[in-house]
N, CA, C, O and the ligand as a Tripos MOL2 file, in Angstrom:
@<TRIPOS>MOLECULE
protein
  257   255    65     0     0
PROTEIN
NO_CHARGES

@<TRIPOS>ATOM
      1 N           0.9220   26.2940   -4.1080 N.3       1 MET1
      2 CA          0.0220   27.2750   -3.9250 C.3       1 MET1
      3 C           0.7530   28.6910   -3.6330 C.2       1 MET1
      4 O           1.9100   28.7580   -3.2180 O.2       1 MET1
      5 N          -0.0190   29.7500   -3.8850 N.am      2 LYS2
      6 CA          0.5310   31.0460   -3.7560 C.3       2 LYS2
      7 C           0.0310   31.4460   -2.4570 C.2       2 LYS2
      8 O          -1.1310   31.2900   -2.0810 O.2       2 LYS2
      9 N           1.1880   32.0900   -1.6430 N.am      3 ASN3
     10 CA          0.9390   32.7150   -0.5020 C.3       3 ASN3
     11 C           0.4110   34.1250   -0.6620 C.2       3 ASN3
     12 O           1.0170   34.9800   -1.3070 O.2       3 ASN3
     13 N          -0.7340   34.3320   -0.0550 N.am      4 SER4
     14 CA         -1.3770   35.6700   -0.4140 C.3       4 SER4
     15 C          -0.5920   36.7990   -0.0080 C.2       4 SER4
     16 O          -0.4640   37.8150   -0.6910 O.2       4 SER4
     17 N          -0.0300   36.5920    1.1940 N.am      5 GLU5
     18 CA          0.6570   37.5940    1.8820 C.3       5 GLU5
     19 C           1.8480   38.0670    1.2260 C.2       5 GLU5
     20 O           2.0200   39.2680    1.0190 O.2       5 GLU5
     21 N           2.7960   37.0570    0.8400 N.am      6 THR6
     22 CA          4.1480   37.2340    0.1890 C.3       6 THR6
     23 C           4.0470   37.2180   -1.3380 C.2       6 THR6
     24 O           4.8720   37.8180   -2.0280 O.2       6 THR6
     25 N           3.0700   36.5560   -1.8380 N.am      7 GLY7
     26 CA          2.8380   36.5950   -3.2590 C.3       7 GLY7
     27 C           3.8310   35.5250   -3.8480 C.2       7 GLY7
     28 O           3.9480   35.4260   -5.0690 O.2       7 GLY7
     29 N           4.6080   34.6580   -2.9180 N.am      8 LYS8
     30 CA          5.5310   33.6670   -3.2830 C.3       8 LYS8
     31 C           4.7970   32.3090   -3.4430 C.2       8 LYS8
     32 O           3.7720   32.0390   -2.8180 O.2       8 LYS8
     33 N           5.3830   31.4990   -4.3030 N.am      9 PHE9
     34 CA          4.6960   30.1810   -4.4160 C.3       9 PHE9
     35 C           5.4240   29.0370   -3.5910 C.2       9 PHE9
     36 O           6.6390   29.0780   -3.3990 O.2       9 PHE9
     37 N           4.6640   28.0740   -3.1420 N.am     10 HIS10
     38 CA          5.2460   27.1600   -2.3030 C.3      10 HIS10
     39 C           4.6400   25.7250   -3.0280 C.2      10 HIS10
     40 O           3.5390   25.6790   -3.5770 O.2      10 HIS10
     41 N           5.3950   24.7950   -2.9400 N.am     11 CYS11
     42 CA          5.0920   23.4210   -3.4140 C.3      11 CYS11
     43 C           3.8500   22.8570   -2.9560 C.2      11 CYS11
     44 O           3.7560   22.8430   -1.7290 O.2      11 CYS11
     45 N           2.9680   22.4340   -3.5270 N.am     12 ASP12
     46 CA          1.7520   21.8200   -2.8770 C.3      12 ASP12
     47 C           2.0270   20.3810   -2.3710 C.2      12 ASP12
     48 O           1.2340   19.8740   -1.5780 O.2      12 ASP12
     49 N           3.0880   19.7220   -2.7870 N.am     13 PHE13
     50 CA          3.4250   18.5070   -2.1980 C.3      13 PHE13
     51 C           4.3060   18.5370   -0.9280 C.2      13 PHE13
     52 O           3.9550   17.9990    0.1220 O.2      13 PHE13
     53 N           5.4600   19.1940   -1.0870 N.am     14 CYS14
     54 CA          6.3120   19.1440    0.0840 C.3      14 CYS14
     55 C           6.4170   20.4350    0.9500 C.2      14 CYS14
     56 O           6.9640   20.4760    2.0520 O.2      14 CYS14
     57 N           5.7950   21.5360    0.2820 N.am     15 GLY15
     58 CA          5.7490   22.8340    1.0080 C.3      15 GLY15
     59 C           6.9220   23.6750    0.8560 C.2      15 GLY15
     60 O           6.9960   24.7550    1.4420 O.2      15 GLY15
     61 N           8.0210   23.1510   -0.0470 N.am     16 LYS16
     62 CA          9.0690   24.1260   -0.1620 C.3      16 LYS16
     63 C           8.6670   25.3530   -0.7160 C.2      16 LYS16
     64 O           7.5670   25.3950   -1.2680 O.2      16 LYS16
     65 N           9.4290   26.4390   -0.6590 N.am     17 SER17
     66 CA          9.1380   27.9740   -1.1350 C.3      17 SER17
     67 C           9.8660   27.8210   -2.4570 C.2      17 SER17
     68 O          10.5810   26.8490   -2.6970 O.2      17 SER17
     69 N           9.6810   28.7000   -3.2050 N.am     18 ALA18
     70 CA         10.2370   28.9080   -4.5950 C.3      18 ALA18
     71 C          11.5950   29.3240   -4.5410 C.2      18 ALA18
     72 O          12.3360   29.2080   -5.5170 O.2      18 ALA18
     73 N          12.0320   29.8900   -3.2510 N.am     19 ASP19
     74 CA         13.3510   30.2000   -2.8430 C.3      19 ASP19
     75 C          14.2360   29.0060   -2.6430 C.2      19 ASP19
     76 O          15.4020   28.9230   -3.0310 O.2      19 ASP19
     77 N          13.5800   28.1190   -2.0180 N.am     20 GLU20
     78 CA         14.1860   26.9260   -1.7510 C.3      20 GLU20
     79 C          14.4440   25.7400   -2.6420 C.2      20 GLU20
     80 O          15.1640   24.7850   -2.3490 O.2      20 GLU20
     81 N          13.7180   25.9220   -3.8620 N.am     21 SER21
     82 CA         13.5650   24.8110   -4.9090 C.3      21 SER21
     83 C          14.2720   25.5510   -5.9060 C.2      21 SER21
     84 O          14.3350   26.7800   -5.8960 O.2      21 SER21
     85 N          14.9000   24.6910   -6.9210 N.am     22 GLY22
     86 CA         15.5900   25.1730   -8.1540 C.3      22 GLY22
     87 C          14.5340   25.6400   -9.1680 C.2      22 GLY22
     88 O          14.7870   26.6550   -9.8170 O.2      22 GLY22
     89 N          13.3030   24.9540   -9.3760 N.am     23 GLN23
     90 CA         12.4540   25.5500  -10.2100 C.3      23 GLN23
     91 C          11.0940   25.0080   -9.7130 C.2      23 GLN23
     92 O          10.8970   23.8670   -9.2940 O.2      23 GLN23
     93 N          10.1930   25.9970   -9.8240 N.am     24 MET24
     94 CA          8.7310   25.7390   -9.4290 C.3      24 MET24
     95 C           7.8670   25.5950  -10.7790 C.2      24 MET24
     96 O           8.1100   26.4290  -11.6510 O.2      24 MET24
     97 N           7.0000   24.7390  -11.0120 N.am     25 ILE25
     98 CA          6.2730   24.8110  -12.0780 C.3      25 ILE25
     99 C           4.8030   25.0650  -11.4510 C.2      25 ILE25
    100 O           4.3520   24.4700  -10.4730 O.2      25 ILE25
    101 N           4.1840   26.0010  -12.1550 N.am     26 ILE26
    102 CA          2.9050   26.6070  -11.6270 C.3      26 ILE26
    103 C           1.8000   26.0570  -12.4650 C.2      26 ILE26
    104 O           1.9570   26.1780  -13.6800 O.2      26 ILE26
    105 N           0.7820   25.5130  -12.0710 N.am     27 GLY27
    106 CA         -0.4250   25.0060  -12.5760 C.3      27 GLY27
    107 C          -1.6430   25.8600  -12.3100 C.2      27 GLY27
    108 O          -1.5230   27.0140  -11.8990 O.2      27 GLY27
    109 N          -2.6870   25.3590  -12.5180 N.am     28 LYS28
    110 CA         -4.1140   26.0540  -12.6580 C.3      28 LYS28
    111 C          -4.4220   26.4500  -11.2800 C.2      28 LYS28
    112 O          -4.0370   25.8090  -10.3020 O.2      28 LYS28
    113 N          -5.0890   27.4680  -11.2260 N.am     29 GLU29
    114 CA         -5.4940   27.8810   -9.7950 C.3      29 GLU29
    115 C          -4.4070   28.0310   -8.8190 C.2      29 GLU29
    116 O          -4.5430   27.6040   -7.6730 O.2      29 GLU29
    117 N          -3.2890   28.6410   -9.2310 N.am     30 ASN30
    118 CA         -2.1110   28.9320   -8.2770 C.3      30 ASN30
    119 C          -1.4500   27.5620   -7.5840 C.2      30 ASN30
    120 O          -0.7190   27.6430   -6.5970 O.2      30 ASN30
    121 N          -1.7920   26.3080   -8.2140 N.am     31 SER31
    122 CA         -1.2210   25.3040   -7.8170 C.3      31 SER31
    123 C           0.2460   25.2340   -8.0350 C.2      31 SER31
    124 O           0.6440   25.9390   -8.9620 O.2      31 SER31
    125 N           1.2430   24.4720   -7.3230 N.am     32 ALA32
    126 CA          2.6630   24.6300   -7.6250 C.3      32 ALA32
    127 C           3.3260   23.2070   -7.1840 C.2      32 ALA32
    128 O           2.9290   22.4860   -6.2680 O.2      32 ALA32
    129 N           4.3700   22.9870   -8.0060 N.am     33 ILE33
    130 CA          5.0870   21.7260   -7.7430 C.3      33 ILE33
    131 C           6.5620   22.0050   -7.9080 C.2      33 ILE33
    132 O           6.9430   22.6580   -8.8800 O.2      33 ILE33
    133 N           7.2550   21.6310   -7.1760 N.am     34 CYS34
    134 CA          8.7490   21.8810   -7.1290 C.3      34 CYS34
    135 C           9.5050   20.8870   -7.9600 C.2      34 CYS34
    136 O           8.9100   19.8730   -8.3250 O.2      34 CYS34
    137 N          10.8410   21.0900   -8.3190 N.am     35 ASP35
    138 CA         11.6510   20.3170   -9.2810 C.3      35 ASP35
    139 C          11.7800   18.8400   -8.5780 C.2      35 ASP35
    140 O          11.6780   17.7910   -9.2140 O.2      35 ASP35
    141 N          12.0150   18.9210   -7.1910 N.am     36 GLU36
    142 CA         12.4610   17.7460   -6.4390 C.3      36 GLU36
    143 C          11.0930   16.7920   -6.5640 C.2      36 GLU36
    144 O          11.1470   15.5790   -6.7630 O.2      36 GLU36
    145 N           9.9480   17.5020   -6.4230 N.am     37 CYS37
    146 CA          8.6890   16.6390   -6.2180 C.3      37 CYS37
    147 C           8.3690   16.0400   -7.7370 C.2      37 CYS37
    148 O           7.6800   15.0310   -7.8870 O.2      37 CYS37
    149 N           8.8650   16.6720   -8.6840 N.am     38 VAL38
    150 CA          8.6160   16.2940  -10.1680 C.3      38 VAL38
    151 C           9.4500   15.1640  -10.3020 C.2      38 VAL38
    152 O           8.9890   14.1190  -10.7600 O.2      38 VAL38
    153 N          10.6120   15.2580   -9.9570 N.am     39 CYS39
    154 CA         11.5510   14.0940   -9.9940 C.3      39 CYS39
    155 C          11.0950   12.8110   -9.4270 C.2      39 CYS39
    156 O          11.2080   11.7340  -10.0120 O.2      39 CYS39
    157 N          10.4800   13.0090   -8.0490 N.am     40 LYS40
    158 CA         10.0010   11.7120   -7.3520 C.3      40 LYS40
    159 C           8.8720   11.2910   -8.0340 C.2      40 LYS40
    160 O           8.6760   10.0760   -8.0600 O.2      40 LYS40
    161 N           7.9390   12.1600   -8.6960 N.am     41 CYS41
    162 CA          6.7880   11.6650   -9.4990 C.3      41 CYS41
    163 C           7.2980   10.9210  -10.6270 C.2      41 CYS41
    164 O           6.7620    9.8590  -10.9410 O.2      41 CYS41
    165 N           8.1740   11.3290  -11.1930 N.am     42 GLN42
    166 CA          8.9540   10.7300  -12.5250 C.3      42 GLN42
    167 C           9.2950    9.2860  -12.1740 C.2      42 GLN42
    168 O           8.9730    8.2910  -12.8230 O.2      42 GLN42
    169 N          10.0520    9.3350  -10.9550 N.am     43 GLY43
    170 CA         10.4840    8.0040  -10.5370 C.3      43 GLY43
    171 C           9.5150    6.8940  -10.4440 C.2      43 GLY43
    172 O           9.6320    5.7770  -10.9500 O.2      43 GLY43
    173 N           8.3620    7.4350   -9.5960 N.am     44 ILE44
    174 CA          7.2420    6.5360   -9.4100 C.3      44 ILE44
    175 C           6.5480    6.1960  -10.8020 C.2      44 ILE44
    176 O           6.0750    5.0670  -10.9400 O.2      44 ILE44
    177 N           6.4800    6.9570  -11.6580 N.am     45 ILE45
    178 CA          5.8020    6.8630  -12.9960 C.3      45 ILE45
    179 C           6.5470    5.8000  -13.7340 C.2      45 ILE45
    180 O           6.0000    4.8510  -14.2960 O.2      45 ILE45
    181 N           7.8890    6.0320  -13.6950 N.am     46 LEU46
    182 CA          8.7140    5.2170  -14.4800 C.3      46 LEU46
    183 C           8.9840    3.6950  -14.0320 C.2      46 LEU46
    184 O           9.3510    2.7980  -14.7910 O.2      46 LEU46
    185 N           8.7110    3.5660  -12.5390 N.am     47 SER47
    186 CA          8.7780    2.3750  -11.9300 C.3      47 SER47
    187 C           7.7490    1.5520  -12.3440 C.2      47 SER47
    188 O           7.8910    0.3570  -12.6020 O.2      47 SER47
    189 N           6.4930    2.3080  -12.4270 N.am     48 HIS48
    190 CA          5.2840    1.7270  -12.7620 C.3      48 HIS48
    191 C           5.1220    1.1850  -14.2390 C.2      48 HIS48
    192 O           4.5650    0.1310  -14.5460 O.2      48 HIS48
    193 N           5.6420    1.9890  -14.9970 N.am     49 ILE49
    194 CA          5.5970    1.6170  -16.5390 C.3      49 ILE49
    195 C           6.6850    0.4360  -16.6380 C.2      49 ILE49
    196 O           6.4710   -0.5400  -17.3580 O.2      49 ILE49
    197 N           7.7310    0.5580  -15.9640 N.am     50 LYS50
    198 CA          8.7330   -0.8330  -15.9690 C.3      50 LYS50
    199 C           8.1410   -1.7940  -15.6030 C.2      50 LYS50
    200 O           8.1220   -2.7380  -16.3940 O.2      50 LYS50
    201 N           7.3960   -1.9570  -14.2230 N.am     51 ALA51
    202 CA          6.7750   -3.0540  -13.7180 C.3      51 ALA51
    203 C           5.6500   -3.5750  -14.7430 C.2      51 ALA51
    204 O           5.5270   -4.7640  -15.0380 O.2      51 ALA51
    205 N           4.8790   -2.5870  -15.2280 N.am     52 THR52
    206 CA          3.8450   -3.1060  -16.3370 C.3      52 THR52
    207 C           4.5030   -3.6950  -17.5710 C.2      52 THR52
    208 O           4.0090   -4.6740  -18.1300 O.2      52 THR52
    209 N           5.5270   -3.1530  -17.9680 N.am     53 TYR53
    210 CA          6.1490   -3.5930  -19.1180 C.3      53 TYR53
    211 C           6.7590   -5.1910  -18.6810 C.2      53 TYR53
    212 O           6.5420   -6.1520  -19.4200 O.2      53 TYR53
    213 N           7.3820   -5.2990  -17.6500 N.am     54 LEU54
    214 CA          7.7840   -6.4570  -17.2360 C.3      54 LEU54
    215 C           6.9100   -7.6980  -17.1250 C.2      54 LEU54
    216 O           7.1960   -8.8190  -17.5470 O.2      54 LEU54
    217 N           5.6500   -7.2750  -16.4070 N.am     55 LEU55
    218 CA          4.7170   -8.2070  -16.2440 C.3      55 LEU55
    219 C           4.0750   -8.6140  -17.6280 C.2      55 LEU55
    220 O           3.6080   -9.7480  -17.7310 O.2      55 LEU55
    221 N           4.0340   -7.8390  -18.5800 N.am     56 LYS56
    222 CA          3.4920   -7.9920  -19.8580 C.3      56 LYS56
    223 C           4.4880   -8.9960  -20.6680 C.2      56 LYS56
    224 O           4.0860   -9.8500  -21.4590 O.2      56 LYS56
    225 N           5.7980   -8.7650  -20.3540 N.am     57 GLN57
    226 CA          6.6920   -9.5680  -21.0720 C.3      57 GLN57
    227 C           6.6910  -11.0490  -20.4820 C.2      57 GLN57
    228 O           6.8230  -12.0250  -21.2210 O.2      57 GLN57
    229 N           6.5500  -11.1400  -19.2310 N.am     58 LEU58
    230 CA          6.5010  -12.2950  -18.3880 C.3      58 LEU58
    231 C           5.1200  -12.9360  -18.9760 C.2      58 LEU58
    232 O           5.2810  -14.0900  -19.3710 O.2      58 LEU58
    233 N           4.0270  -12.5130  -19.0910 N.am     59 ASP59
    234 CA          2.6830  -13.0110  -19.6610 C.3      59 ASP59
    235 C           2.9940  -13.4670  -21.0140 C.2      59 ASP59
    236 O           2.6140  -14.5860  -21.3580 O.2      59 ASP59
    237 N           3.6390  -12.7270  -21.8070 N.am     60 GLU60
    238 CA          3.6440  -13.0830  -23.2880 C.3      60 GLU60
    239 C           4.7640  -14.2630  -23.3160 C.2      60 GLU60
    240 O           4.6920  -15.0960  -24.2200 O.2      60 GLU60
    241 N           5.6540  -14.3380  -22.4790 N.am     61 GLY61
    242 CA          6.7450  -15.3870  -22.3630 C.3      61 GLY61
    243 C           6.0970  -16.6370  -21.9500 C.2      61 GLY61
    244 O           6.4260  -17.7140  -22.4470 O.2      61 GLY61
    245 N           5.1670  -16.5220  -21.0370 N.am     62 ALA62
    246 CA          4.4990  -17.7600  -20.3750 C.3      62 ALA62
    247 C           3.3740  -18.3000  -21.4610 C.2      62 ALA62
    248 O           3.0710  -19.4920  -21.4950 O.2      62 ALA62
    249 N           2.8550  -17.4420  -22.2340 N.am     63 ALA63
    250 CA          1.9310  -17.8810  -23.2810 C.3      63 ALA63
    251 C           2.5530  -18.7250  -24.6180 C.2      63 ALA63
    252 O           1.9500  -19.6010  -25.2380 O.2      63 ALA63
    253 N           3.6560  -18.3220  -24.8400 N.am     64 SER64
    254 CA          4.3240  -18.9560  -25.9350 C.3      64 SER64
    255 C           5.0550  -20.1580  -25.6370 C.2      64 SER64
    256 O           5.6530  -20.7550  -26.5320 O.2      64 SER64
    257 ZN          7.8500   19.9070   -3.5840 Zn       65 ZN65
@<TRIPOS>BOND
     1     1     2 1
     2     2     3 1
     3     3     4 2
     4     3     5 am
     5     5     6 1
     6     6     7 1
     7     7     8 2
     8     7     9 am
     9     9    10 1
    10    10    11 1
    11    11    12 2
    12    11    13 am
    13    13    14 1
    14    14    15 1
    15    15    16 2
    16    15    17 am
    17    17    18 1
    18    18    19 1
    19    19    20 2
    20    19    21 am
    21    21    22 1
    22    22    23 1
    23    23    24 2
    24    23    25 am
    25    25    26 1
    26    26    27 1
    27    27    28 2
    28    27    29 am
    29    29    30 1
    30    30    31 1
    31    31    32 2
    32    31    33 am
    33    33    34 1
    34    34    35 1
    35    35    36 2
    36    35    37 am
    37    37    38 1
    38    38    39 1
    39    39    40 2
    40    39    41 am
    41    41    42 1
    42    42    43 1
    43    43    44 2
    44    43    45 am
    45    45    46 1
    46    46    47 1
    47    47    48 2
    48    47    49 am
    49    49    50 1
    50    50    51 1
    51    51    52 2
    52    51    53 am
    53    53    54 1
    54    54    55 1
    55    55    56 2
    56    55    57 am
    57    57    58 1
    58    58    59 1
    59    59    60 2
    60    59    61 am
    61    61    62 1
    62    62    63 1
    63    63    64 2
    64    63    65 am
    65    65    66 1
    66    66    67 1
    67    67    68 2
    68    67    69 am
    69    69    70 1
    70    70    71 1
    71    71    72 2
    72    71    73 am
    73    73    74 1
    74    74    75 1
    75    75    76 2
    76    75    77 am
    77    77    78 1
    78    78    79 1
    79    79    80 2
    80    79    81 am
    81    81    82 1
    82    82    83 1
    83    83    84 2
    84    83    85 am
    85    85    86 1
    86    86    87 1
    87    87    88 2
    88    87    89 am
    89    89    90 1
    90    90    91 1
    91    91    92 2
    92    91    93 am
    93    93    94 1
    94    94    95 1
    95    95    96 2
    96    95    97 am
    97    97    98 1
    98    98    99 1
    99    99   100 2
   100    99   101 am
   101   101   102 1
   102   102   103 1
   103   103   104 2
   104   103   105 am
   105   105   106 1
   106   106   107 1
   107   107   108 2
   108   107   109 am
   109   109   110 1
   110   110   111 1
   111   111   112 2
   112   111   113 am
   113   113   114 1
   114   114   115 1
   115   115   116 2
   116   115   117 am
   117   117   118 1
   118   118   119 1
   119   119   120 2
   120   119   121 am
   121   121   122 1
   122   122   123 1
   123   123   124 2
   124   123   125 am
   125   125   126 1
   126   126   127 1
   127   127   128 2
   128   127   129 am
   129   129   130 1
   130   130   131 1
   131   131   132 2
   132   131   133 am
   133   133   134 1
   134   134   135 1
   135   135   136 2
   136   135   137 am
   137   137   138 1
   138   138   139 1
   139   139   140 2
   140   139   141 am
   141   141   142 1
   142   142   143 1
   143   143   144 2
   144   143   145 am
   145   145   146 1
   146   146   147 1
   147   147   148 2
   148   147   149 am
   149   149   150 1
   150   150   151 1
   151   151   152 2
   152   151   153 am
   153   153   154 1
   154   154   155 1
   155   155   156 2
   156   155   157 am
   157   157   158 1
   158   158   159 1
   159   159   160 2
   160   159   161 am
   161   161   162 1
   162   162   163 1
   163   163   164 2
   164   163   165 am
   165   165   166 1
   166   166   167 1
   167   167   168 2
   168   167   169 am
   169   169   170 1
   170   170   171 1
   171   171   172 2
   172   171   173 am
   173   173   174 1
   174   174   175 1
   175   175   176 2
   176   175   177 am
   177   177   178 1
   178   178   179 1
   179   179   180 2
   180   179   181 am
   181   181   182 1
   182   182   183 1
   183   183   184 2
   184   183   185 am
   185   185   186 1
   186   186   187 1
   187   187   188 2
   188   187   189 am
   189   189   190 1
   190   190   191 1
   191   191   192 2
   192   191   193 am
   193   193   194 1
   194   194   195 1
   195   195   196 2
   196   195   197 am
   197   197   198 1
   198   198   199 1
   199   199   200 2
   200   199   201 am
   201   201   202 1
   202   202   203 1
   203   203   204 2
   204   203   205 am
   205   205   206 1
   206   206   207 1
   207   207   208 2
   208   207   209 am
   209   209   210 1
   210   210   211 1
   211   211   212 2
   212   211   213 am
   213   213   214 1
   214   214   215 1
   215   215   216 2
   216   215   217 am
   217   217   218 1
   218   218   219 1
   219   219   220 2
   220   219   221 am
   221   221   222 1
   222   222   223 1
   223   223   224 2
   224   223   225 am
   225   225   226 1
   226   226   227 1
   227   227   228 2
   228   227   229 am
   229   229   230 1
   230   230   231 1
   231   231   232 2
   232   231   233 am
   233   233   234 1
   234   234   235 1
   235   235   236 2
   236   235   237 am
   237   237   238 1
   238   238   239 1
   239   239   240 2
   240   239   241 am
   241   241   242 1
   242   242   243 1
   243   243   244 2
   244   243   245 am
   245   245   246 1
   246   246   247 1
   247   247   248 2
   248   247   249 am
   249   249   250 1
   250   250   251 1
   251   251   252 2
   252   251   253 am
   253   253   254 1
   254   254   255 1
   255   255   256 2
@<TRIPOS>SUBSTRUCTURE
     1 MET1         2 RESIDUE 1 A MET
     2 LYS2         6 RESIDUE 1 A LYS
     3 ASN3        10 RESIDUE 1 A ASN
     4 SER4        14 RESIDUE 1 A SER
     5 GLU5        18 RESIDUE 1 A GLU
     6 THR6        22 RESIDUE 1 A THR
     7 GLY7        26 RESIDUE 1 A GLY
     8 LYS8        30 RESIDUE 1 A LYS
     9 PHE9        34 RESIDUE 1 A PHE
    10 HIS10       38 RESIDUE 1 A HIS
    11 CYS11       42 RESIDUE 1 A CYS
    12 ASP12       46 RESIDUE 1 A ASP
    13 PHE13       50 RESIDUE 1 A PHE
    14 CYS14       54 RESIDUE 1 A CYS
    15 GLY15       58 RESIDUE 1 A GLY
    16 LYS16       62 RESIDUE 1 A LYS
    17 SER17       66 RESIDUE 1 A SER
    18 ALA18       70 RESIDUE 1 A ALA
    19 ASP19       74 RESIDUE 1 A ASP
    20 GLU20       78 RESIDUE 1 A GLU
    21 SER21       82 RESIDUE 1 A SER
    22 GLY22       86 RESIDUE 1 A GLY
    23 GLN23       90 RESIDUE 1 A GLN
    24 MET24       94 RESIDUE 1 A MET
    25 ILE25       98 RESIDUE 1 A ILE
    26 ILE26      102 RESIDUE 1 A ILE
    27 GLY27      106 RESIDUE 1 A GLY
    28 LYS28      110 RESIDUE 1 A LYS
    29 GLU29      114 RESIDUE 1 A GLU
    30 ASN30      118 RESIDUE 1 A ASN
    31 SER31      122 RESIDUE 1 A SER
    32 ALA32      126 RESIDUE 1 A ALA
    33 ILE33      130 RESIDUE 1 A ILE
    34 CYS34      134 RESIDUE 1 A CYS
    35 ASP35      138 RESIDUE 1 A ASP
    36 GLU36      142 RESIDUE 1 A GLU
    37 CYS37      146 RESIDUE 1 A CYS
    38 VAL38      150 RESIDUE 1 A VAL
    39 CYS39      154 RESIDUE 1 A CYS
    40 LYS40      158 RESIDUE 1 A LYS
    41 CYS41      162 RESIDUE 1 A CYS
    42 GLN42      166 RESIDUE 1 A GLN
    43 GLY43      170 RESIDUE 1 A GLY
    44 ILE44      174 RESIDUE 1 A ILE
    45 ILE45      178 RESIDUE 1 A ILE
    46 LEU46      182 RESIDUE 1 A LEU
    47 SER47      186 RESIDUE 1 A SER
    48 HIS48      190 RESIDUE 1 A HIS
    49 ILE49      194 RESIDUE 1 A ILE
    50 LYS50      198 RESIDUE 1 A LYS
    51 ALA51      202 RESIDUE 1 A ALA
    52 THR52      206 RESIDUE 1 A THR
    53 TYR53      210 RESIDUE 1 A TYR
    54 LEU54      214 RESIDUE 1 A LEU
    55 LEU55      218 RESIDUE 1 A LEU
    56 LYS56      222 RESIDUE 1 A LYS
    57 GLN57      226 RESIDUE 1 A GLN
    58 LEU58      230 RESIDUE 1 A LEU
    59 ASP59      234 RESIDUE 1 A ASP
    60 GLU60      238 RESIDUE 1 A GLU
    61 GLY61      242 RESIDUE 1 A GLY
    62 ALA62      246 RESIDUE 1 A ALA
    63 ALA63      250 RESIDUE 1 A ALA
    64 SER64      254 RESIDUE 1 A SER
    65 ZN65       257 GROUP 0 **** ****
């Protein structure tokens, strides 16, 4: 989110300011996410993809 007083962006997930984070990604309507939260999200998504893939492998293995 953008602070209307300072004009600076803060991460909508963890609240870090643009000064505290390495990089801030700005989205629609002044939404923002910091690099740290992007990494956390990436980890969550990757583990979900891995789990889905492994379950699929197990299913296919059990079928044959
Ligand atoms: Zn953040």
